[in-house]
C-alpha positions in Angstrom: 49.0 336.8 17.0 52.1 335.4 15.4 53.5 338.9 15.0 53.0 339.6 18.7 54.9 336.5 19.8 57.8 337.4 17.3 57.9 340.9 18.7 58.0 339.6 22.3 60.8 337.1 21.4 62.7 339.9 19.6 62.5 342.1 22.8 63.7 339.2 25.0 66.6 338.4 22.7 67.6 342.0 22.5 67.5 342.4 26.3 69.6 339.2 26.7 72.1 340.3 24.1 72.6 343.5 26.1 73.1 341.5 29.3 75.5 339.1 27.5 77.6 342.0 26.2 77.9 343.4 29.7 78.8 340.0 31.0 81.6 339.6 28.5 82.9 343.1 29.2 83.1 342.3 32.9 84.9 339.0 32.5 88.5 338.8 33.7 89.8 336.9 30.7 92.7 337.5 28.2 91.8 339.9 25.4 91.9 337.2 22.8 89.1 335.3 24.7 87.1 338.4 25.0 87.4 339.1 21.3 86.3 335.5 20.5 83.2 335.9 22.8 82.4 339.2 21.2 82.5 337.6 17.8 80.1 334.9 19.0 77.7 337.6 20.2 78.0 339.4 16.8 77.1 336.1 15.1 74.0 335.7 17.4 73.1 339.3 16.6 73.3 338.7 12.8 71.3 335.4 13.2 68.5 337.3 15.0 67.9 339.3 11.8 67.1 336.1 9.8 66.1 333.4 12.3 65.1 334.7 15.7 64.4 331.3 17.3 67.9 330.0 16.3 69.5 333.2 17.6 67.7 332.6 21.0 69.0 329.1 21.1 72.5 330.2 20.2 72.4 332.8 22.9 71.2 330.2 25.4 74.1 327.9 24.6 76.7 330.7 24.8 75.4 332.0 28.1 75.3 328.4 29.5 78.9 328.0 28.5 79.9 331.2 30.2 78.0 330.3 33.3 79.9 327.0 33.4 83.2 328.6 32.8 83.7 327.2 29.3 85.4 329.9 27.2 86.6 329.8 23.6 90.4 329.9 23.0 91.6 333.3 22.1 93.7 334.0 18.9 
């Protein structure tokens, strides 16, 4: 049963990551900001390989920040 819930969460995180990448691509922001957001998404992707619940929480925070217009500063 535990494995089934992990697989379900993995699928949800994967789908949300795809949506997040599409959202970041569509943003009208400077390239440095886009790169910073892409790095954050890559960190979430890497975290998903080791700690799926943490990756889901990180993705939630990132998407909430995007929804509220809080963007990282670009290089």
